[in-house]
C-alpha positions in Angstrom: 85.2 111.1 187.8 85.1 109.0 184.7 86.5 105.8 183.3 86.4 103.7 180.1 85.1 100.3 181.0 84.8 97.6 178.4 84.4 100.1 175.6 81.9 102.3 177.4 82.6 105.6 179.1 81.1 105.9 182.5 80.8 109.3 184.4 80.3 109.3 188.2 79.0 112.0 190.4 81.0 111.4 193.6 78.6 113.5 195.7 75.5 111.6 194.8 77.1 108.3 193.7 75.0 108.4 190.5 76.6 107.4 187.3 75.9 107.9 183.6 77.0 105.6 180.9 77.4 107.6 177.7 77.1 106.6 174.1 79.8 106.7 171.4 79.1 110.4 170.6 79.5 111.3 174.3 82.6 109.2 174.5 84.2 111.3 171.8 83.2 114.5 173.4 83.9 113.9 177.1 87.7 113.6 177.1 87.9 116.8 175.1 85.5 118.6 177.5 87.6 117.4 180.5 90.7 119.1 179.2 88.8 122.2 178.3 87.3 123.3 175.1 84.5 125.4 173.6 81.3 124.5 171.7 82.8 125.2 168.3 85.6 122.7 168.8 83.2 120.1 170.0 81.0 120.6 166.9 84.0 120.4 164.6 85.1 117.2 166.4 81.8 115.5 165.7 81.8 116.6 162.1 85.2 115.2 161.5 84.9 112.0 163.5 81.3 111.1 162.8 80.8 112.6 159.4 77.6 114.3 160.4 76.4 117.7 159.2 77.3 120.7 161.3 73.7 121.4 162.3 73.3 117.8 163.6 76.6 118.0 165.4 75.6 121.2 167.1 72.3 119.7 168.2 74.1 116.6 169.6 76.7 118.7 171.4 74.1 120.9 173.0 72.0 117.9 174.1 75.1 116.2 175.6 76.3 119.3 177.5 72.8 119.9 178.8 72.5 116.3 180.0 75.8 116.5 181.8 74.9 119.8 183.4 71.5 118.6 184.5 73.2 115.7 186.3 75.7 118.1 187.8 78.6 116.5 186.0 79.7 119.9 184.6 80.0 123.2 186.3 77.5 125.8 185.0 
């Protein structure tokens, strides 16, 4: 479950009742991930919205996806 609250995106694991407040980059990525996407689209999204180089965008995407998986907010 997730919500935008006062400009912050908050993800909630309903089973553990733990939540994760995510930064601006994660807030761009999360809604796209929820509807279904692939890594390439996420990288392209960061390049176009944040103006970062592709290698930096790829690193950020991988880190965010891993953080979500390690907190069981994404299925493997």
